[in-house]
N, C-alpha and C positions, 0 to 999 in steps of 0.2 A: 382458201387453199387448206388452212389448218383444219377447218371443220370437215372438209371432204377427206382429208388424211385420217382424221380421228374415226371416221365411219368404218374404215378398214375394208371397204368394198373394192377400192382401187389401190394399186401401188402408187407411191408418191411421184414417180416419174410419169405415170399415166395422168395423174391429176395435174401436174405441172404442164405437160404437153397440151392437155385439153384447155386449161385456163389461159396459157400463154398464146396459143394460136387463136382461140376464140376472141380474146381481148384484142389481139392484133387485127383480126377481121372486123370487129366492131369499130376500132379506130380508123381503119382504112375506109370503111363505109361512111363514117362520120366526116372524114376529110373529103371524100368524093361528093358529099351532099352540101359542102360549104359553097357559098357563092364566090369566094375569093379564089382566083386561079393562081395566086402567088405562093401556094404551098409547094415546097420542094419534096415531093413524094419519094423520089429516088434517094435524096439525102437522108430522109427518115428511115428508109428500108436498108440502105447499104452504108450509111454514114459518110461523113466527109470532114475529117479533122481539120482540113485546111480552111474551112469556113468558120472555125471556132474563134470567137472574139475574146478580148481581154476580160470582159465581165463574165462570160461563160467559163473561161479558164480559172478565174478566181473562185467562182461557184464550185467548180469541180475540185479545186484545191481544198476548199473549206469542207465539202462533203467527204473528201478522202480522209482528212485529219479526223473529223468527227467519227467516221466509220471505223477507222483504225483504233481510236481511243475506246469506243464502245466494244469493239471486238476484243481488245486486250483486257478490258474490265470483265467481260463475260466468258473469256476463253475457257477457264476451268469448268464452268457450268456447262458450256457447250460440249466439251469433251466428255464430261460425265453422262450427259444425255445421250451422246452418240454411243458410248459404251453400253450403258444399261439405264433405262429410264427409272426403274424401281430403285436402283442404287443411288441415282441422283436425288430421288425423293427422300431417301434415308439420310442423305447428306444435307438435306434442307434446301434443295434446289427446286424451284417451281418450273417444271418442264414447259408448261404452256407459255409462261412469260419469257423464258429463254428462247423458245421457238419463235415467238413474236418478234423478239429482238433480232434473231438471226434473219428472219424473213424481211424485216425492215432494212437491215444492212444490205441484203441482197437487192432489195428494191432501190436503195440509194446507188449501189454499184451499177445496176442496170440503167438508171437514169443518167449516170455519168458516162457510161460506155456507149449509150445510144448515139450520142453525137459523133463518137469516134468510129465505131464499126457498124452502126445501124441496128435496127430492130431484128433483122433476120440473122445477123451474125453475132449478136451480143452474148447469147448462151455459149457459143463456142469459146469466147474469151473467159467465161467462168469455168468451163470444163477442161479445155485443152491444157492450159498451164499447170493446173493441179494434177492432171494425168501425167504430164511430162515430169513433174517434180517427184512423183511417187516412187519410181525406181531408184532415185538418188537419196531418199529420205529414210530415216530410222525412227522418226517420231512425228506426230501431227504438227508440232510447232515448226520443226525443220521443213516439213512439207509446205506449210503456209508461207514461210519465208522464201523458200526456193520458187514456189509458184508465183509469188510477187516479182521476184527477180526475172523469172522466165517471161512473165507477162510484159515487164518493162523492156526487156531485150527484144521481145516480139514486136512491140510497138515501134521501137527505134529501127530494127531491121526491116520491118514492113514498110515504114515510111521511106527509108532509103531505097528499098527495092521498088516502091511505087514511083519514086522520083526517077530512078535509074531507067526503068522501062516504060515510064509514062502510063502507069496502070492506076486503077482506083485504089485509094488508100485503105479503106475498110477491108476489102477482100485480101489485100496484100499483107495486112497485119495478121489476119487469121491464117493465111498461108505460112507466114513466118512462124507463127505459133505452132502450126502443124509440123513444120520442119524441125522445130525444137523438140516436139514430142517424139518424132521418129528418131532423132539423134539420141535422146535419153533412153528410149525403148531399146534401140539396137545396142547402145553403149552399156546399158544395164545388163543385157544378155551376155555381152562379152566379159563384163566385170564379174558376173556371177559364176562364169565358167572358170 
């Protein structure tokens, strides 16, 4: 992904869309070609947090702590690269290394969230809480903290809603996240007036 972004022939969202959906297709074909019928394809696609065991929960907890620590350590560098890559170089930041670290963190988060909301909905949990936090934030740090809080609230509300109406947990979590986005978007409009 980094190599294709550096070529500057495609926008980064285009590269992400192409690679994400192509790799998803390759994975689905590989699963279809397996002899074992015990693969829960719907669980992979839409997630099912209720089937997560203690060992997977522990793995998710360790990855979360590691991801947060790396993010905290690289925060200033990532902000500099976001603002201006040449300025980051002047400050002694290696943009390529920092981008590799960021993509690795994103990959860890996707690996963790895949079990909760599934492959098809995982990107929504990366985008929607951050978009919901934006109208309430005055700095990137505040936005990151609020996005984490909104994501956690979305998971709790989504699970409660799924239990309440007997719906699938992954889509319910994403819907709760979307409702948080609507609330902050509409609330932000009223506050700005």
